[in-house]
PALUM-184827 format. One line per field, with one value per residue: chain; z, x negated, y negated of N, C-alpha, C in turn; residue in one letter. Coordinates in steps of 0.02 Angstrom, whole numbers, plus 50000, padded with zeros to 5 digits. Example, Ala and Ser with C-alpha at 12.3 -4.5 7.8 and 13.67 -1.06 7.14 Angstrom:
# residues 2
gufi c(A | A)
nc3 c(50390 | 50354)
nc1 c(49340 | 49358)
nc2 c(50284 | 50112)
cac3 c(50390 | 50357)
cac1 c(49385 | 49316)
cac2 c(50225 | 50053)
cc3 c(50390 | 50394)
cc1 c(49340 | 49355)
cc2 c(50165 | 49998)
gunu c(A | S)
This chain:
# residues 225
gufi c(A | A | A | A | A | A | A | A | A | A | A | A | A | A | A | A | A | A | A | A | A | A | A | A | A | A | A | A | A | A | A | A | A | A | A | A | A | A | A | A | A | A | A | A | A | A | A | A | A | A | A | A | A | A | A | A | A | A | A | A | A | A | A | A | A | A | A | A | A | A | A | A | A | A | A | A | A | A | A | A | A | A | A | A | A | A | A | A | A | A | A | A | A | A | A | A | A | A | A | A | A | A | A | A | A | A | A | A | A | A | A | A | A | A | A | A | A | A | A | A | A | A | A | A | A | A | A | A | A | A | A | A | A | A | A | A | A | A | A | A | A | A | A | A | A | A | A | A | A | A | A | A | A | A | A | A | A | A | A | A | A | A | A | A | A | A | A | A | A | A | A | A | A | A | A | A | A | A | A | A | A | A | A | A | A | A | A | A | A | A | A | A | A | A | A | A | A | A | A | A | A | A | A | A | A | A | A | A | A | A | A | A | A | A | A | A | A | A | A | A | A | A | A | A | A)
nc3 c(51918 | 51915 | 52002 | 51954 | 51864 | 51965 | 52041 | 51957 | 51938 | 52069 | 52077 | 51975 | 52023 | 52146 | 52094 | 52022 | 52136 | 52209 | 52125 | 52078 | 52045 | 51890 | 51884 | 51892 | 51825 | 51881 | 51923 | 51789 | 51747 | 51783 | 51709 | 51579 | 51562 | 51569 | 51462 | 51362 | 51386 | 51345 | 51210 | 51158 | 51190 | 51092 | 50972 | 50961 | 50955 | 50829 | 50750 | 50767 | 50702 | 50574 | 50565 | 50653 | 50580 | 50481 | 50543 | 50598 | 50478 | 50422 | 50521 | 50500 | 50365 | 50379 | 50463 | 50376 | 50285 | 50368 | 50415 | 50323 | 50358 | 50438 | 50371 | 50214 | 50179 | 50243 | 50179 | 50050 | 50085 | 50117 | 49987 | 49887 | 49914 | 49936 | 50051 | 50088 | 50181 | 50185 | 50269 | 50325 | 50336 | 50318 | 50424 | 50377 | 50490 | 50553 | 50493 | 50538 | 50668 | 50647 | 50647 | 50799 | 50837 | 50759 | 50810 | 50939 | 50920 | 50839 | 50902 | 51006 | 50944 | 50847 | 50942 | 50997 | 50882 | 50862 | 50976 | 50947 | 50833 | 50892 | 50984 | 50895 | 50851 | 50738 | 50727 | 50651 | 50632 | 50703 | 50615 | 50502 | 50532 | 50530 | 50391 | 50332 | 50384 | 50325 | 50192 | 50196 | 50229 | 50106 | 50021 | 50061 | 50009 | 49877 | 49861 | 49868 | 49749 | 49666 | 49693 | 49640 | 49510 | 49452 | 49486 | 49419 | 49387 | 49469 | 49636 | 49757 | 49832 | 50012 | 50066 | 50007 | 50068 | 50209 | 50187 | 50165 | 50282 | 50372 | 50323 | 50338 | 50482 | 50532 | 50470 | 50553 | 50679 | 50657 | 50623 | 50713 | 50862 | 50847 | 50781 | 50888 | 50998 | 50934 | 50911 | 51056 | 51089 | 51014 | 51048 | 51156 | 51338 | 51413 | 51313 | 51278 | 51300 | 51210 | 51098 | 51099 | 51096 | 50972 | 50896 | 50919 | 50851 | 50723 | 50702 | 50709 | 50607 | 50503 | 50508 | 50486 | 50351 | 50297 | 50313 | 50221 | 50104 | 50104 | 50075 | 49945 | 49896 | 49836 | 49711 | 49644 | 49544 | 49610 | 49568 | 49539 | 49660)
nc1 c(49879 | 49973 | 49910 | 49794 | 49780 | 49809 | 49691 | 49589 | 49608 | 49594 | 49458 | 49409 | 49448 | 49372 | 49241 | 49227 | 49247 | 49135 | 49030 | 48881 | 48894 | 48850 | 48710 | 48743 | 48861 | 48981 | 48953 | 48942 | 49075 | 49152 | 49069 | 49089 | 49229 | 49234 | 49159 | 49247 | 49350 | 49288 | 49265 | 49404 | 49438 | 49357 | 49402 | 49530 | 49499 | 49427 | 49527 | 49616 | 49527 | 49551 | 49683 | 49658 | 49574 | 49649 | 49752 | 49673 | 49635 | 49762 | 49788 | 49685 | 49710 | 49843 | 49812 | 49725 | 49822 | 49913 | 49832 | 49840 | 49953 | 49940 | 49851 | 49816 | 49957 | 50009 | 49943 | 50003 | 50131 | 50110 | 50067 | 50152 | 50282 | 50448 | 50482 | 50558 | 50690 | 50826 | 50793 | 50689 | 50528 | 50479 | 50347 | 50195 | 50147 | 50265 | 50309 | 50215 | 50268 | 50368 | 50347 | 50337 | 50467 | 50544 | 50508 | 50556 | 50689 | 50710 | 50652 | 50734 | 50843 | 50787 | 50740 | 50862 | 50917 | 50819 | 50856 | 50990 | 50971 | 50888 | 50977 | 51065 | 50972 | 50899 | 50792 | 50651 | 50488 | 50330 | 50225 | 50294 | 50360 | 50247 | 50205 | 50309 | 50299 | 50184 | 50228 | 50326 | 50245 | 50182 | 50290 | 50312 | 50217 | 50252 | 50367 | 50315 | 50247 | 50349 | 50401 | 50290 | 50302 | 50428 | 50434 | 50322 | 50276 | 50342 | 50401 | 50434 | 50569 | 50570 | 50626 | 50574 | 50447 | 50501 | 50564 | 50459 | 50377 | 50465 | 50466 | 50329 | 50326 | 50423 | 50369 | 50260 | 50318 | 50360 | 50246 | 50129 | 50162 | 50189 | 50062 | 49967 | 50019 | 50015 | 49876 | 49838 | 49897 | 49842 | 49704 | 49588 | 49611 | 49489 | 49434 | 49520 | 49502 | 49396 | 49468 | 49555 | 49470 | 49418 | 49532 | 49545 | 49427 | 49462 | 49562 | 49498 | 49405 | 49500 | 49555 | 49438 | 49412 | 49529 | 49504 | 49402 | 49464 | 49550 | 49463 | 49468 | 49578 | 49578 | 49509 | 49571 | 49719 | 49892 | 49973 | 49885 | 49822)
nc2 c(53248 | 53138 | 53056 | 53013 | 52894 | 52789 | 52818 | 52778 | 52650 | 52599 | 52617 | 52536 | 52409 | 52420 | 52412 | 52289 | 52199 | 52231 | 52213 | 52129 | 51956 | 51877 | 51758 | 51585 | 51585 | 51555 | 51425 | 51365 | 51353 | 51227 | 51136 | 51180 | 51160 | 51026 | 50992 | 51036 | 50956 | 50833 | 50859 | 50872 | 50737 | 50670 | 50728 | 50679 | 50534 | 50530 | 50573 | 50464 | 50358 | 50320 | 50280 | 50165 | 50088 | 50049 | 49984 | 49866 | 49807 | 49770 | 49671 | 49585 | 49544 | 49487 | 49374 | 49305 | 49261 | 49194 | 49094 | 48990 | 48923 | 48817 | 48749 | 48736 | 48733 | 48627 | 48526 | 48551 | 48504 | 48373 | 48317 | 48371 | 48382 | 48333 | 48213 | 48115 | 48060 | 47981 | 47831 | 47882 | 47961 | 48121 | 48176 | 48271 | 48351 | 48390 | 48508 | 48604 | 48628 | 48717 | 48863 | 48897 | 48866 | 48943 | 49072 | 49063 | 49058 | 49174 | 49286 | 49341 | 49383 | 49474 | 49572 | 49614 | 49678 | 49787 | 49853 | 49887 | 49968 | 50070 | 50127 | 50195 | 50288 | 50245 | 50157 | 50088 | 50157 | 50099 | 50091 | 50069 | 49945 | 49869 | 49881 | 49820 | 49695 | 49643 | 49651 | 49541 | 49437 | 49425 | 49399 | 49277 | 49183 | 49217 | 49132 | 49005 | 49000 | 49007 | 48887 | 48793 | 48838 | 48796 | 48662 | 48580 | 48451 | 48365 | 48303 | 48435 | 48512 | 48511 | 48628 | 48734 | 48758 | 48775 | 48895 | 48972 | 48959 | 49025 | 49152 | 49191 | 49187 | 49279 | 49391 | 49396 | 49417 | 49546 | 49621 | 49596 | 49634 | 49771 | 49819 | 49797 | 49876 | 50000 | 50011 | 50010 | 50136 | 50232 | 50229 | 50316 | 50318 | 50270 | 50189 | 50086 | 49948 | 49926 | 49941 | 49842 | 49739 | 49744 | 49715 | 49583 | 49535 | 49575 | 49480 | 49366 | 49367 | 49370 | 49246 | 49163 | 49204 | 49151 | 49016 | 49006 | 49031 | 48919 | 48816 | 48806 | 48744 | 48614 | 48640 | 48725 | 48734 | 48713 | 48820 | 48925 | 48943)
cac3 c(51862 | 51928 | 52048 | 51908 | 51838 | 52020 | 52065 | 51916 | 51944 | 52129 | 52067 | 51937 | 52068 | 52196 | 52058 | 52009 | 52202 | 52241 | 52080 | 52081 | 51989 | 51852 | 51918 | 51857 | 51786 | 51914 | 51920 | 51730 | 51729 | 51789 | 51650 | 51521 | 51563 | 51546 | 51385 | 51322 | 51384 | 51301 | 51142 | 51146 | 51170 | 51033 | 50920 | 50966 | 50928 | 50758 | 50720 | 50762 | 50677 | 50512 | 50581 | 50684 | 50533 | 50435 | 50581 | 50595 | 50409 | 50421 | 50560 | 50464 | 50310 | 50404 | 50490 | 50322 | 50250 | 50406 | 50424 | 50276 | 50374 | 50472 | 50331 | 50146 | 50168 | 50261 | 50122 | 50001 | 50110 | 50111 | 49920 | 49839 | 49941 | 49933 | 50120 | 50112 | 50199 | 50201 | 50276 | 50366 | 50288 | 50362 | 50428 | 50366 | 50545 | 50574 | 50468 | 50586 | 50723 | 50630 | 50676 | 50871 | 50846 | 50729 | 50868 | 51002 | 50892 | 50811 | 50940 | 51047 | 50887 | 50826 | 51000 | 50994 | 50820 | 50872 | 51028 | 50928 | 50799 | 50937 | 51014 | 50841 | 50816 | 50665 | 50742 | 50607 | 50665 | 50717 | 50554 | 50454 | 50544 | 50501 | 50320 | 50321 | 50403 | 50276 | 50132 | 50197 | 50216 | 50037 | 49992 | 50081 | 49952 | 49815 | 49871 | 49860 | 49691 | 49623 | 49698 | 49588 | 49433 | 49449 | 49488 | 49410 | 49375 | 49511 | 49703 | 49762 | 49896 | 50071 | 50088 | 49993 | 50125 | 50256 | 50171 | 50168 | 50350 | 50399 | 50302 | 50379 | 50559 | 50533 | 50461 | 50619 | 50734 | 50645 | 50617 | 50774 | 50921 | 50831 | 50771 | 50947 | 51027 | 50903 | 50937 | 51115 | 51097 | 50978 | 51084 | 51223 | 51392 | 51432 | 51263 | 51262 | 51306 | 51145 | 51040 | 51097 | 51075 | 50895 | 50870 | 50914 | 50798 | 50656 | 50693 | 50696 | 50536 | 50456 | 50510 | 50452 | 50284 | 50280 | 50310 | 50165 | 50049 | 50112 | 50052 | 49873 | 49882 | 49798 | 49666 | 49613 | 49536 | 49650 | 49543 | 49546 | 49730)
cac1 c(49878 | 49995 | 49869 | 49734 | 49784 | 49791 | 49630 | 49550 | 49627 | 49565 | 49386 | 49392 | 49447 | 49313 | 49182 | 49245 | 49237 | 49066 | 48976 | 48857 | 48911 | 48791 | 48692 | 48767 | 48922 | 49035 | 48931 | 48951 | 49139 | 49170 | 49044 | 49129 | 49294 | 49214 | 49138 | 49309 | 49396 | 49260 | 49276 | 49472 | 49448 | 49320 | 49439 | 49582 | 49462 | 49407 | 49599 | 49645 | 49494 | 49579 | 49736 | 49640 | 49541 | 49706 | 49775 | 49624 | 49632 | 49826 | 49784 | 49649 | 49753 | 49891 | 49775 | 49705 | 49881 | 49943 | 49792 | 49869 | 50011 | 49918 | 49806 | 49846 | 50032 | 50029 | 49924 | 50056 | 50188 | 50087 | 50055 | 50191 | 50352 | 50489 | 50489 | 50599 | 50764 | 50858 | 50737 | 50631 | 50481 | 50452 | 50274 | 50179 | 50144 | 50330 | 50311 | 50177 | 50307 | 50422 | 50340 | 50358 | 50540 | 50573 | 50498 | 50603 | 50762 | 50718 | 50628 | 50787 | 50885 | 50751 | 50742 | 50933 | 50915 | 50791 | 50897 | 51047 | 50943 | 50865 | 51041 | 51084 | 50918 | 50872 | 50738 | 50593 | 50419 | 50288 | 50187 | 50346 | 50365 | 50179 | 50201 | 50365 | 50279 | 50145 | 50264 | 50359 | 50201 | 50167 | 50341 | 50315 | 50176 | 50294 | 50416 | 50278 | 50230 | 50407 | 50400 | 50252 | 50322 | 50487 | 50422 | 50250 | 50259 | 50385 | 50401 | 50480 | 50606 | 50533 | 50658 | 50523 | 50404 | 50529 | 50577 | 50385 | 50358 | 50513 | 50449 | 50271 | 50338 | 50454 | 50315 | 50210 | 50352 | 50358 | 50180 | 50085 | 50172 | 50187 | 49999 | 49937 | 50049 | 49977 | 49807 | 49833 | 49921 | 49794 | 49644 | 49580 | 49616 | 49439 | 49408 | 49578 | 49481 | 49362 | 49512 | 49582 | 49414 | 49414 | 49588 | 49528 | 49370 | 49492 | 49601 | 49445 | 49386 | 49544 | 49561 | 49383 | 49424 | 49580 | 49473 | 49355 | 49511 | 49575 | 49425 | 49478 | 49635 | 49567 | 49476 | 49621 | 49781 | 49925 | 49996 | 49828 | 49809)
cac2 c(53208 | 53072 | 53011 | 52990 | 52827 | 52756 | 52819 | 52752 | 52575 | 52582 | 52615 | 52482 | 52356 | 52417 | 52400 | 52224 | 52160 | 52245 | 52198 | 52059 | 51902 | 51845 | 51697 | 51525 | 51595 | 51515 | 51358 | 51338 | 51343 | 51154 | 51104 | 51203 | 51126 | 50951 | 50982 | 51061 | 50886 | 50781 | 50879 | 50853 | 50660 | 50652 | 50742 | 50620 | 50482 | 50539 | 50569 | 50390 | 50311 | 50306 | 50227 | 50104 | 50049 | 50019 | 49929 | 49816 | 49774 | 49737 | 49610 | 49531 | 49516 | 49441 | 49317 | 49264 | 49226 | 49141 | 49032 | 48933 | 48887 | 48754 | 48705 | 48711 | 48726 | 48561 | 48486 | 48543 | 48464 | 48300 | 48295 | 48395 | 48398 | 48266 | 48215 | 48057 | 48079 | 47912 | 47787 | 47914 | 48002 | 48173 | 48194 | 48342 | 48387 | 48418 | 48581 | 48636 | 48648 | 48764 | 48939 | 48909 | 48858 | 49009 | 49125 | 49049 | 49074 | 49234 | 49349 | 49378 | 49420 | 49543 | 49626 | 49644 | 49721 | 49854 | 49892 | 49917 | 50031 | 50122 | 50167 | 50238 | 50330 | 50222 | 50105 | 50109 | 50165 | 50049 | 50081 | 50044 | 49882 | 49833 | 49875 | 49772 | 49629 | 49625 | 49636 | 49488 | 49384 | 49416 | 49365 | 49204 | 49149 | 49215 | 49080 | 48946 | 49012 | 48985 | 48809 | 48776 | 48844 | 48767 | 48591 | 48575 | 48378 | 48313 | 48334 | 48493 | 48510 | 48541 | 48693 | 48790 | 48762 | 48801 | 48963 | 49008 | 48967 | 49070 | 49221 | 49214 | 49196 | 49349 | 49443 | 49400 | 49452 | 49623 | 49646 | 49590 | 49678 | 49844 | 49836 | 49795 | 49934 | 50061 | 50020 | 50039 | 50206 | 50282 | 50230 | 50347 | 50275 | 50238 | 50141 | 50043 | 49883 | 49923 | 49930 | 49770 | 49690 | 49754 | 49686 | 49507 | 49527 | 49571 | 49422 | 49303 | 49376 | 49347 | 49166 | 49146 | 49209 | 49105 | 48952 | 49007 | 49031 | 48864 | 48770 | 48808 | 48707 | 48556 | 48660 | 48772 | 48710 | 48753 | 48896 | 48976 | 48948)
cc3 c(51871 | 51968 | 52002 | 51891 | 51909 | 52049 | 52023 | 51926 | 52010 | 52114 | 52026 | 51982 | 52120 | 52155 | 52047 | 52078 | 52222 | 52184 | 52085 | 52032 | 51960 | 51876 | 51865 | 51823 | 51815 | 51916 | 51850 | 51715 | 51734 | 51722 | 51587 | 51507 | 51546 | 51484 | 51340 | 51321 | 51346 | 51225 | 51114 | 51141 | 51118 | 50970 | 50907 | 50937 | 50863 | 50716 | 50706 | 50732 | 50613 | 50522 | 50610 | 50631 | 50490 | 50481 | 50584 | 50532 | 50401 | 50464 | 50529 | 50399 | 50326 | 50425 | 50435 | 50285 | 50296 | 50428 | 50389 | 50303 | 50410 | 50434 | 50263 | 50136 | 50189 | 50210 | 50069 | 50018 | 50106 | 50037 | 49869 | 49854 | 49942 | 50007 | 50140 | 50121 | 50229 | 50211 | 50317 | 50320 | 50341 | 50369 | 50412 | 50432 | 50577 | 50549 | 50513 | 50650 | 50709 | 50665 | 50741 | 50870 | 50813 | 50772 | 50914 | 50983 | 50861 | 50852 | 50977 | 50993 | 50860 | 50885 | 51006 | 50934 | 50835 | 50922 | 50998 | 50880 | 50839 | 50964 | 50965 | 50813 | 50756 | 50670 | 50692 | 50654 | 50668 | 50643 | 50495 | 50459 | 50521 | 50439 | 50301 | 50332 | 50347 | 50207 | 50133 | 50197 | 50147 | 50000 | 50005 | 50029 | 49882 | 49811 | 49843 | 49786 | 49640 | 49633 | 49650 | 49521 | 49419 | 49452 | 49484 | 49408 | 49428 | 49580 | 49718 | 49830 | 49954 | 50098 | 50062 | 50047 | 50190 | 50251 | 50185 | 50244 | 50385 | 50386 | 50337 | 50453 | 50569 | 50519 | 50518 | 50667 | 50723 | 50655 | 50690 | 50830 | 50900 | 50815 | 50837 | 50999 | 51002 | 50913 | 51014 | 51134 | 51068 | 51011 | 51146 | 51278 | 51409 | 51376 | 51247 | 51259 | 51243 | 51096 | 51039 | 51078 | 51001 | 50858 | 50863 | 50869 | 50732 | 50649 | 50682 | 50628 | 50490 | 50454 | 50477 | 50371 | 50255 | 50278 | 50242 | 50104 | 50046 | 50068 | 49965 | 49848 | 49831 | 49729 | 49606 | 49602 | 49587 | 49635 | 49560 | 49620 | 49758)
cc1 c(49910 | 49956 | 49804 | 49730 | 49766 | 49724 | 49577 | 49553 | 49595 | 49481 | 49365 | 49392 | 49386 | 49251 | 49178 | 49217 | 49159 | 49013 | 48949 | 48867 | 48845 | 48773 | 48710 | 48824 | 48978 | 49014 | 48946 | 49022 | 49168 | 49140 | 49070 | 49191 | 49290 | 49196 | 49199 | 49350 | 49358 | 49270 | 49358 | 49474 | 49416 | 49364 | 49499 | 49552 | 49449 | 49480 | 49617 | 49603 | 49522 | 49643 | 49722 | 49604 | 49599 | 49742 | 49735 | 49630 | 49705 | 49809 | 49740 | 49690 | 49802 | 49870 | 49759 | 49772 | 49907 | 49899 | 49812 | 49921 | 49999 | 49862 | 49831 | 49917 | 50049 | 50004 | 49971 | 50121 | 50170 | 50094 | 50112 | 50262 | 50389 | 50515 | 50533 | 50661 | 50791 | 50803 | 50677 | 50599 | 50455 | 50381 | 50256 | 50174 | 50206 | 50343 | 50272 | 50210 | 50367 | 50410 | 50354 | 50431 | 50573 | 50571 | 50545 | 50669 | 50764 | 50694 | 50688 | 50833 | 50858 | 50747 | 50811 | 50936 | 50885 | 50821 | 50958 | 51021 | 50922 | 50920 | 51064 | 51036 | 50887 | 50826 | 50686 | 50529 | 50382 | 50244 | 50232 | 50354 | 50301 | 50184 | 50256 | 50341 | 50237 | 50186 | 50304 | 50317 | 50182 | 50217 | 50343 | 50272 | 50216 | 50344 | 50372 | 50262 | 50286 | 50421 | 50355 | 50273 | 50379 | 50476 | 50349 | 50236 | 50296 | 50373 | 50452 | 50515 | 50565 | 50566 | 50612 | 50477 | 50437 | 50555 | 50511 | 50372 | 50412 | 50492 | 50378 | 50285 | 50372 | 50411 | 50269 | 50247 | 50358 | 50291 | 50132 | 50095 | 50159 | 50103 | 49957 | 49957 | 50021 | 49911 | 49793 | 49847 | 49872 | 49725 | 49640 | 49583 | 49547 | 49408 | 49468 | 49547 | 49435 | 49410 | 49550 | 49531 | 49405 | 49473 | 49575 | 49471 | 49411 | 49530 | 49548 | 49419 | 49436 | 49554 | 49501 | 49391 | 49474 | 49554 | 49429 | 49414 | 49541 | 49533 | 49437 | 49541 | 49627 | 49532 | 49524 | 49686 | 49831 | 49963 | 49936 | 49815 | 49863)
cc2 c(53143 | 53030 | 52978 | 52924 | 52774 | 52758 | 52782 | 52671 | 52556 | 52582 | 52553 | 52418 | 52351 | 52393 | 52325 | 52180 | 52172 | 52229 | 52129 | 52007 | 51882 | 51776 | 51637 | 51526 | 51547 | 51442 | 51329 | 51328 | 51270 | 51119 | 51119 | 51171 | 51043 | 50943 | 50992 | 50987 | 50833 | 50797 | 50852 | 50778 | 50649 | 50671 | 50695 | 50557 | 50479 | 50532 | 50495 | 50342 | 50288 | 50260 | 50167 | 50061 | 50011 | 49965 | 49864 | 49778 | 49742 | 49671 | 49555 | 49499 | 49473 | 49369 | 49270 | 49228 | 49173 | 49079 | 48976 | 48898 | 48824 | 48715 | 48686 | 48699 | 48655 | 48508 | 48487 | 48495 | 48385 | 48278 | 48318 | 48402 | 48332 | 48258 | 48152 | 48078 | 48011 | 47859 | 47815 | 47966 | 48059 | 48183 | 48266 | 48383 | 48413 | 48494 | 48623 | 48660 | 48695 | 48831 | 48938 | 48914 | 48919 | 49066 | 49124 | 49075 | 49146 | 49298 | 49379 | 49415 | 49475 | 49586 | 49659 | 49683 | 49786 | 49891 | 49928 | 49975 | 50082 | 50166 | 50213 | 50285 | 50310 | 50164 | 50130 | 50117 | 50100 | 50029 | 50047 | 49967 | 49841 | 49824 | 49828 | 49697 | 49594 | 49614 | 49564 | 49436 | 49377 | 49379 | 49288 | 49161 | 49156 | 49155 | 49018 | 48949 | 48984 | 48910 | 48768 | 48777 | 48804 | 48690 | 48575 | 48495 | 48338 | 48343 | 48380 | 48473 | 48541 | 48604 | 48748 | 48809 | 48799 | 48877 | 49007 | 49016 | 49014 | 49145 | 49234 | 49225 | 49265 | 49399 | 49447 | 49439 | 49531 | 49661 | 49653 | 49633 | 49749 | 49862 | 49845 | 49862 | 50002 | 50066 | 50041 | 50114 | 50254 | 50287 | 50275 | 50302 | 50231 | 50197 | 50096 | 49974 | 49880 | 49911 | 49861 | 49721 | 49692 | 49718 | 49608 | 49497 | 49532 | 49509 | 49351 | 49314 | 49358 | 49268 | 49133 | 49149 | 49162 | 49034 | 48945 | 48997 | 48950 | 48800 | 48762 | 48770 | 48652 | 48572 | 48695 | 48729 | 48743 | 48827 | 48948 | 48998 | 48994)
gunu c(V | G | E | A | P | A | N | I | A | E | Q | L | V | D | R | I | E | H | S | P | A | E | P | G | V | I | E | Q | L | P | H | Q | Q | E | R | R | E | E | K | R | V | D | D | L | L | H | L | G | L | G | W | N | A | E | L | L | L | A | L | A | I | H | C | T | L | Y | A | Q | S | T | S | T | L | L | L | W | A | R | D | S | A | R | R | Q | V | L | D | W | T | I | P | P | T | F | F | A | A | L | P | P | A | I | V | L | A | G | A | P | A | L | S | A | L | W | R | M | L | A | A | R | G | R | E | P | A | D | F | T | K | I | A | L | G | L | A | I | N | G | A | A | Y | A | V | M | L | L | A | S | L | F | T | P | D | T | L | A | S | P | L | W | L | V | A | C | K | V | A | L | T | V | G | E | M | L | L | F | P | S | A | L | A | M | L | G | S | L | A | P | Q | H | R | S | G | L | A | M | G | L | S | F | C | A | Q | A | A | G | F | W | L | G | G | L | V | G | T | R | W | G | S | W | P | P | V | T | F)
């Protein structure tokens, strides 16, 4: 009785070893693995499509708002800002140089802030940075709205425009790197180039829309704009 299980096991092993394999089974294994891998990649792609669409939309909205920095905001500086300082008149193009200066001064400070928060385990997620960047971009134009409301018939202080430019640039520093990083991480490796190409398309669409909005500057009053 004690030898029965051993004999049965030996018979099973012998039957498996000497039984003919079904044709094509072994050959199908690599193809099945490839199909499973392709399905996994497609599932990841579909999972990231929603996030990718939101990221591309965020880039387009940001570029639409930022396009006014070198167009209508400079027209506001020319027509509505008090630019006389002693015997010198500030040229409107002076304000176009503010964003690069803000980036040079603010980028190291922002990087130091992220490192400090990361060391404490409190660094915000990339999507939170993107949402915060968009909110600050919107607040930049709330500043210009206040400038138009408080000084409807007189020249306004150029500090309103400086505050707007600072907010736009800080929003860009929050949004742009995080959006591009998320696009790169969500896209499959073999489609990362496509994701970057779509990001450039979103930026182009945003600047194009910003140009269309800018053409309404002369038609709408500043408060409405």
